[in-house]
N, C-alpha and C positions, 0 to 999 in steps of 0.2 A: 504494500500500500504506500503510494508515494507521499501524499500529505492528506491525511484524513480530515483535516480542519478546513480544507478548501472545498467550495461548492457544496455545502451541506444543504440539502433540501429543507425548506421550512418545516414541512411535516415531520421529517426525521428529527430535527432539532427540538420541536415541540415534544415529541415522544421521549427524547432524552431528558428534557427538563422535568417531565412528569415522572420519569423513572428516578430522577434525583429528589423527588418529593416536593417539587414545586407545583403550584396551581395557578392557573390564569385567574386573577381576581377582578380584572376589568379590561375593557377595550376603550382606548382613547384615541380617536382619529385613526391614524395608520399604525398604531402601536398596541401591543398587548402588554399588560402589566402582570408580571409573575411574582409570586412571593412564597416564602417558606417560613415557618415559625422562628427559626434561629437566625435569619438574615437581618442585618441592621438596616437594610434599605431594599425596596422592591427592585425588580429587574425588568427594565423595558426591553421589549423585543419588537423590532419593526416588522409588522405583519404584511407590509406591501412590497417587501424586497425578498425575492426568492431566486436564487439560493442566498443563504445568509452569508455575508462577507466574513472572511477569516478573522479580521480584527475585532468584529463584534463577538464572534464565537470565543475568542481568547479573553475578551473583557468579561463576558458573562461567566466563563469558566472560573476566572479569578474571583469574581463576586460571590459565586455560589460555593467556592472552595472545592472545586473539582479539578481534576487534572486531565491532560490530554489522554493519558492512559485510561482514565475512567470512561472517557468517550469511546476510545478504541475498544475497550472491553464491552461496552454497551453494543457497539456495532457487531462485534463478533459473537456475543452471547445473548443479545436481546435483553 
């Protein structure tokens, strides 16, 4: 796998966020707001951009305290 963080379909990234325990708490314009009880701030996800850009994926992974390896494991094992 060359770079699993590039060209992630929006649907797949939503599934990963759900797998990580996040829930979409509201829609605001072209964004979805995701949250989890232990996060200090909600996570905005642009719902009008598909695929999700790599820099947004990296930022969200950092915010939710997940690693690239967590995402790769999700892709491989569902």
